[in-house]
C-alpha positions as CSV (number, residue, x, y, z in Angstrom):
1,M,312.1,78.7,152.3
2,S,314.5,80.2,150.0
3,H,313.7,83.5,147.7
4,C,313.0,82.0,144.8
5,E,310.2,79.5,146.0
6,R,308.6,82.0,148.0
7,F,308.5,84.2,145.3
8,L,307.1,81.1,142.8
9,Q,304.4,80.4,145.7
10,L,303.3,84.0,145.2
11,I,303.0,84.1,141.4
12,L,301.0,80.4,141.9
13,A,298.9,82.0,144.3
14,F,298.3,85.5,142.3
15,L,297.3,82.7,139.2
16,L,294.8,80.7,141.0
17,A,293.3,83.8,142.3
18,L,292.9,85.3,138.8
19,L,291.5,82.3,137.9
20,A,288.7,81.6,140.6
21,E,287.8,85.2,140.2
22,S,287.1,84.6,136.2
23,H,285.9,80.8,135.9
24,P,284.1,80.2,139.6
25,V,284.3,76.8,140.7
26,E,281.1,77.1,143.0
27,A,277.4,75.9,140.4
28,A,275.7,77.7,143.4
29,S,277.7,81.1,142.4
30,K,276.5,80.5,138.5
31,P,272.7,81.9,137.1
32,V,270.1,79.4,138.0
33,R,268.5,78.0,134.5
34,V,264.8,78.1,134.1
35,F,262.4,75.6,132.8
36,I,258.7,76.3,132.4
37,L,256.6,73.1,131.6
38,A,252.9,73.7,131.5
39,G,250.0,71.9,129.9
40,Q,246.8,69.7,131.1
41,S,246.8,66.3,132.7
42,N,249.5,64.5,131.0
43,M,251.8,67.5,131.7
44,E,250.1,66.6,135.4
45,G,251.5,62.6,134.6
46,S,249.3,59.9,136.2
47,A,252.5,57.5,136.4
48,S,252.5,56.1,139.5
49,I,255.9,55.2,141.5
50,S,254.7,51.4,141.4
51,T,255.4,51.2,137.8
52,F,259.4,52.2,137.7
53,D,260.1,48.6,137.8
54,Y,258.7,47.8,134.3
55,I,261.5,50.3,132.4
56,G,264.2,48.1,133.8
57,D,262.6,45.4,132.0
58,D,263.8,46.5,128.7
59,P,267.8,47.2,127.9
60,A,267.4,49.8,127.0
61,T,265.7,51.6,129.1
62,A,267.1,49.9,131.8
63,P,270.3,52.6,132.6
64,M,267.4,55.6,132.8
65,L,265.7,53.5,135.7
66,K,269.4,53.5,137.7
67,M,269.1,57.1,136.8
68,M,265.7,57.5,138.8
69,H,266.5,55.8,141.6
70,G,268.8,56.9,144.4
71,A,271.3,54.9,146.6
72,D,268.7,53.5,148.6
73,G,266.7,51.7,145.9
74,R,264.5,55.1,146.5
75,P,263.1,57.4,143.7
76,A,266.4,60.0,143.4
77,V,266.4,63.3,144.9
78,C,268.5,66.0,142.8
79,E,271.3,67.4,144.8
80,G,271.3,70.5,141.4
81,A,267.1,70.7,140.2
82,W,264.4,72.1,142.2
83,I,260.5,72.4,141.4
84,S,257.9,74.9,142.0
85,Y,254.7,73.0,140.4
86,L,251.3,74.9,140.2
87,T,248.2,72.8,140.5
88,G,244.6,71.0,142.0
89,E,241.2,72.8,141.3
90,K,242.2,75.3,144.4
91,N,245.5,76.2,142.6
92,F,247.8,75.1,145.6
93,V,251.8,75.2,144.9
94,L,254.6,72.8,145.9
95,N,258.4,73.6,146.3
96,G,261.0,71.6,146.9
97,K,264.1,69.7,145.8
98,L,263.1,67.8,142.4
99,T,262.0,64.5,142.8
100,A,259.4,61.4,142.5
101,G,256.1,62.7,143.3
102,Y,255.2,66.1,141.5
103,G,253.0,64.8,139.0
104,S,249.1,64.6,139.3
105,M,247.7,65.4,143.0
106,W,244.2,64.3,142.1
107,G,242.6,63.0,145.5
108,Q,246.5,63.1,147.5
109,D,247.7,65.7,150.1
110,P,248.9,69.1,149.1
111,T,250.9,70.0,151.3
112,K,254.0,67.2,149.5
113,P,254.5,65.5,146.7
114,G,252.8,62.7,146.1
115,D,252.9,59.0,144.4
116,K,252.9,59.5,140.4
117,I,255.3,61.3,137.9
118,G,254.8,63.6,134.5
119,P,257.6,64.4,132.3
120,E,259.3,67.0,134.8
121,F,261.2,63.9,136.4
122,T,263.7,62.6,134.1
123,F,263.5,66.1,132.3
124,G,265.1,67.7,135.6
125,L,267.3,64.6,136.0
126,T,268.4,65.2,132.2
127,M,269.4,68.7,132.9
128,D,271.1,68.5,136.0
129,A,273.3,66.4,134.3
130,A,273.6,68.3,131.4
131,L,274.4,71.4,132.9
132,D,276.7,73.2,135.2
133,E,273.9,75.6,136.9
134,P,271.4,74.9,139.4
135,V,267.8,74.1,137.4
136,L,264.8,75.4,138.5
137,I,261.2,73.9,136.8
138,I,258.6,76.0,137.2
139,K,255.4,74.0,136.2
140,A,251.8,74.6,136.0
141,A,249.1,72.0,134.9
142,W,246.0,71.0,135.2
143,G,243.6,68.0,134.5
144,G,241.0,69.1,131.1
145,K,241.8,72.0,129.7
146,S,242.0,73.6,126.4
147,L,243.8,75.7,124.7
148,H,241.1,76.9,122.6
149,T,239.7,78.8,125.7
150,D,241.3,78.0,129.3
151,F,245.2,78.0,128.1
152,R,244.1,81.2,125.4
153,S,247.0,83.7,125.1
154,P,245.9,87.6,124.5
155,S,247.2,88.0,121.0
156,A,244.4,85.0,119.5
157,G,241.9,87.7,120.4
158,P,238.5,86.8,122.1
159,F,237.5,83.6,121.8
160,E,235.8,83.0,117.7
161,L,233.7,80.3,115.9
162,P,236.1,79.9,112.2
163,A,233.4,81.0,109.7
164,R,233.7,77.4,108.4
165,T,232.4,76.5,111.4
166,R,229.6,78.9,112.2
167,E,228.4,77.7,108.9
168,L,228.4,74.1,110.3
169,W,226.5,75.3,113.4
170,D,224.1,77.1,111.4
171,Q,223.1,73.8,109.6
172,H,222.7,72.2,113.2
173,P,220.2,73.8,115.2
174,Q,219.4,70.5,117.4
175,G,223.2,70.4,117.7
176,A,224.9,67.6,116.7
177,H,228.9,66.3,117.3
178,G,229.3,68.3,119.9
179,I,227.5,71.2,118.6
180,P,225.0,72.5,121.1
181,K,221.5,72.9,120.4
182,L,220.4,76.5,119.4
183,E,219.1,77.2,123.1
184,E,221.8,76.5,124.6
185,R,224.1,78.6,123.4
186,D,223.9,81.5,125.1
187,T,224.7,79.0,127.8
188,W,227.7,78.0,125.9
189,W,228.7,81.3,124.8
190,Q,228.5,82.5,128.7
191,G,230.7,80.2,129.7
192,V,233.4,80.2,127.0
193,R,233.9,83.8,127.7
194,D,234.3,83.5,131.7
195,R,236.9,80.5,131.0
196,T,239.2,82.7,128.5
197,G,242.7,82.6,129.2
198,V,242.4,82.0,132.7
199,Y,245.2,78.9,133.0
200,Y,247.1,81.2,130.6
201,R,247.3,84.5,133.1
202,L,247.8,81.8,136.2
203,M,250.4,79.9,134.7
204,I,252.2,83.6,133.5
205,D,250.9,84.6,137.1
206,H,252.7,82.1,138.6
207,V,256.3,82.1,137.0
208,R,256.7,85.9,137.7
209,Q,255.4,85.1,141.2
210,V,258.9,82.3,141.8
211,L,261.1,84.3,139.6
212,A,260.8,87.6,141.7
213,D,261.9,85.4,144.5
214,P,263.4,82.1,143.4
215,Q,264.9,82.0,147.4
216,Q,261.2,80.8,148.2
217,V,262.1,77.2,146.1
218,I,266.1,77.2,145.9
219,P,267.0,77.9,149.5
220,G,270.7,79.1,149.1
221,Y,270.1,81.4,146.1
222,D,271.4,84.5,146.1
223,A,270.2,87.5,144.3
224,S,273.6,87.9,142.6
225,Q,273.4,84.9,140.3
226,G,270.7,86.0,138.1
227,Y,268.5,83.3,136.5
228,E,267.9,82.9,132.6
229,I,264.7,81.2,131.2
230,A,266.5,78.5,128.9
231,G,263.1,76.7,127.9
232,F,259.4,76.0,127.5
233,V,257.9,72.5,127.3
234,W,254.5,72.4,126.2
235,L,251.8,68.4,126.1
236,Q,248.6,69.4,126.1
237,G,245.9,68.6,123.6
238,W,242.8,66.0,124.2
239,N,240.5,68.4,125.4
240,D,241.0,70.0,121.7
241,M,240.6,67.2,119.8
242,V,238.1,65.4,121.5
243,D,236.1,69.0,121.3
244,G,233.4,68.3,117.8
245,A,232.4,72.0,119.1
246,V,235.1,73.8,117.9
247,Y,236.6,71.6,115.7
248,P,233.5,70.0,113.9
249,N,235.1,69.5,110.5
250,H,235.4,65.9,110.7
251,N,237.5,63.8,108.5
252,Q,239.2,66.7,107.1
253,P,243.0,67.0,107.2
254,D,242.7,70.9,108.2
255,R,240.2,70.4,111.1
256,Y,242.5,71.3,113.6
257,A,244.1,74.3,111.6
258,L,242.7,76.4,114.5
259,Y,244.8,74.6,117.3
260,S,247.6,75.5,115.0
261,E,247.2,79.3,114.6
262,L,246.3,79.2,119.0
263,L,249.4,77.4,119.5
264,A,251.7,79.8,117.7
265,H,249.7,82.6,119.3
266,F,250.9,81.0,122.4
267,I,254.2,80.8,122.2
268,R,255.1,84.3,121.3
269,D,253.0,85.4,124.1
270,V,254.7,83.4,126.4
271,R,257.7,85.2,125.1
272,K,257.1,88.0,125.5
273,D,255.1,88.1,128.3
274,L,258.3,86.2,130.1
275,N,260.6,88.6,128.8
276,A,262.7,85.7,126.6
277,P,262.4,86.2,123.0
278,K,264.5,83.3,121.9
279,M,263.6,80.9,124.8
280,P,264.0,77.1,123.5
281,F,260.0,76.1,123.4
282,V,259.3,72.2,122.9
283,I,256.1,70.9,121.7
284,G,255.2,68.0,123.2
285,V,253.1,66.1,120.3
286,M,250.0,63.8,120.9
287,G,251.3,60.2,121.2
288,V,248.2,58.3,122.9
289,G,247.9,55.0,120.8
290,G,251.6,55.2,119.2
291,V,252.7,55.1,116.4
292,K,250.4,52.4,115.1
293,N,247.4,55.2,115.9
294,E,246.5,55.9,112.7
295,S,242.8,57.2,113.1
296,S,242.2,60.3,110.8
297,E,241.2,62.6,114.1
298,M,244.5,61.4,115.6
299,T,246.7,61.8,112.3
300,A,245.1,64.9,111.9
301,F,245.8,66.2,115.5
302,R,249.3,65.3,115.5
303,K,250.2,67.5,112.2
304,A,248.1,70.6,113.8
305,M,250.5,70.1,116.9
306,A,254.0,69.9,115.2
307,A,253.3,72.5,112.5
308,P,254.3,75.6,114.6
309,A,257.9,73.9,114.6
310,E,257.8,74.7,110.5
311,M,256.6,78.4,110.9
312,L,258.3,81.0,109.7
313,G,260.4,82.5,112.6
314,F,260.0,79.5,114.8
315,K,262.5,76.6,112.6
316,A,265.5,77.4,115.3
317,N,263.8,77.9,118.4
318,V,260.5,75.3,118.3
319,A,261.2,71.9,118.4
320,A,257.9,69.5,117.9
321,V,259.0,66.2,119.5
322,Q,256.6,62.8,118.4
323,T,255.7,61.4,121.7
324,A,253.8,57.9,119.8
325,P,257.2,56.1,119.8
326,F,257.2,56.0,123.5
327,W,254.0,54.6,123.8
328,S,254.1,50.2,124.9
329,D,252.5,48.6,122.7
330,E,252.3,45.2,125.1
331,L,250.5,47.5,127.7
332,G,248.3,49.5,124.8
333,A,247.5,45.5,123.6
334,I,245.9,44.0,127.1
335,E,244.1,47.7,127.7
336,G,242.5,47.0,124.4
337,K,241.1,43.1,125.9
338,Y,239.9,45.5,129.3
339,G,238.0,47.6,127.2
340,K,236.2,44.3,125.7
341,L,235.5,43.3,129.4
342,N,233.1,46.7,129.9
343,Q,232.5,46.5,126.7
344,M,230.5,43.7,127.6
345,R,229.1,44.5,130.7
346,W,227.7,47.2,128.6
347,F,225.8,44.9,126.9
348,L,225.0,42.5,129.6
349,D,223.3,46.2,131.2
350,S,221.7,47.1,128.4
351,K,220.1,43.6,127.5
352,H,221.1,44.1,124.0
353,K,220.3,41.4,121.8
354,D,222.9,39.8,120.4
355,H,224.4,38.8,124.1
356,P,223.0,36.7,126.8
357,N,221.0,39.3,129.1
358,A,218.4,40.0,125.8
359,D,215.8,39.1,128.2
360,G,217.2,40.9,131.1
361,H,216.8,37.8,133.2
362,M,220.6,37.8,134.7
363,T,221.0,39.5,138.4
364,D,224.0,41.2,139.0
365,E,225.7,38.9,140.4
366,Q,225.7,36.3,137.2
367,K,226.4,39.2,135.1
368,D,229.9,39.4,137.4
369,E,230.2,35.8,136.5
370,Y,229.6,35.8,133.5
371,V,232.6,38.4,133.1
372,K,234.6,37.4,134.8
373,K,234.6,34.1,132.9
374,Y,235.0,36.2,129.4
375,E,238.3,38.2,131.0
376,A,239.9,34.4,132.0
377,E,239.0,33.7,127.7
378,I,241.0,36.6,126.9
379,I,243.5,38.1,128.9
380,S,245.9,35.3,130.8
381,P,247.4,35.4,134.3
382,A,250.9,36.7,132.7
383,E,249.4,39.7,131.9
384,V,247.5,40.7,134.3
385,A,251.1,40.8,136.0
386,L,252.8,42.4,133.4
387,W,249.5,45.4,133.3
388,K,249.9,45.8,137.2
389,R,253.8,46.1,136.6
390,G,253.6,48.3,133.7
391,A,250.3,50.5,133.7
392,S,248.5,52.8,136.2
393,N,246.1,54.7,134.4
394,A,244.1,54.8,131.3
395,G,244.9,55.2,127.5
396,Y,244.5,58.9,127.6
397,H,246.8,59.1,129.6
398,Y,249.2,57.3,127.9
399,L,249.0,54.5,130.3
400,G,250.0,56.1,134.0
401,C,252.9,54.0,132.5
402,A,256.4,55.4,134.4
403,K,258.5,53.9,131.5
404,T,256.2,56.4,128.8
405,F,256.7,59.6,130.9
406,A,260.5,59.1,132.0
407,L,261.2,58.5,127.9
408,M,258.5,61.9,127.0
409,G,261.2,63.5,130.1
410,K,264.2,62.9,129.3
411,A,263.5,63.6,124.7
412,F,262.0,67.0,125.8
413,A,265.2,68.0,127.9
414,E,267.6,66.7,124.2
415,A,265.6,68.5,122.2
416,N,265.2,71.2,125.0
417,L,269.3,71.3,125.2
418,K,269.8,70.9,121.7
419,M,268.1,74.9,120.7
420,L,270.0,76.2,123.7
421,E,273.5,74.6,122.3
422,S,272.5,75.9,119.0
423,Q,271.9,79.3,120.3
424,R,275.7,79.3,122.1
425,P,277.8,82.2,120.3
């Protein structure tokens, strides 16, 4: 080798060393991007893995199904995304590489992922595909929890009824529309005091515990990497929407104005408590029933959920994602027919005057036969097959449709990424 060639080799090695020092190529050496997902039962997620194939029936979503499947045809396992999930009545934690199974754990083995997904699966898949850094999802979700009490954050202060609500309570000492009776109100208030903020604190504590030692979730994590809290997704609302005691002003467009105020407090508080003042915040706006659900209650609640995204100081870093477009109308129509079957059974059991069992002569076997015949009249075999293929739960859980939850997770990730991009210097 000539002196010239040797000199050129040394120069090349020097330049490569400088390049490696300034631009690490190992993803594992980069700071971890942390995303927090929180809420109630729909954030838990009740979509059975058995409904995955329904996603492939639609050419528009078939590519997403391919992303959700591994080479062996089973649910994909992320190589660059991990999850720590706090849930359940006894508040257990599941840690591991992100895959399907980190949805609702109701009735399942708390030591391993189950058979359901929420939005976390495609959220993580989308983030893993879009980012060079490792992704860590910290999820905290429990069914049946309200923002006004269970997730109430510190700056919202003690639970108090708005003046207008107190007036309605005073007008109904015997109770009405969810308002407790006068003699039951002391017990009601004690329950509120006991529950106030409990799940907010559990959520914050879980995030802090995971971030105190990320290696408990990401085995190869090195403290020198560090981490960045890069987003928060909130999917909740049902328990507030149906609470007539706290939101009793039925058919009023501002019925849920209090929810908007509480959510604004929540956003400020999580940013403060996690020391992430510019953290992007995504609101998953209630979408049960789809875009065709224009009831006054649903319309008012969706408006209240989305409102913080337009508040001063939030416009650039809070995004409201409408989930109604992801509802399956064809499955929803079948659910409506199953609802008619349940109603028919109720009519027969209650001896309703307008139905065949008005005089109470029918046996249980006769009732079953009558309902079975009615089912054959209103639900076709093709609809039964479609329902089994795409749905696995009730309407308030988005029918347990994996297509719906997958679309939500992807949309939440894209909204989060858009805000991160806007913050880039």
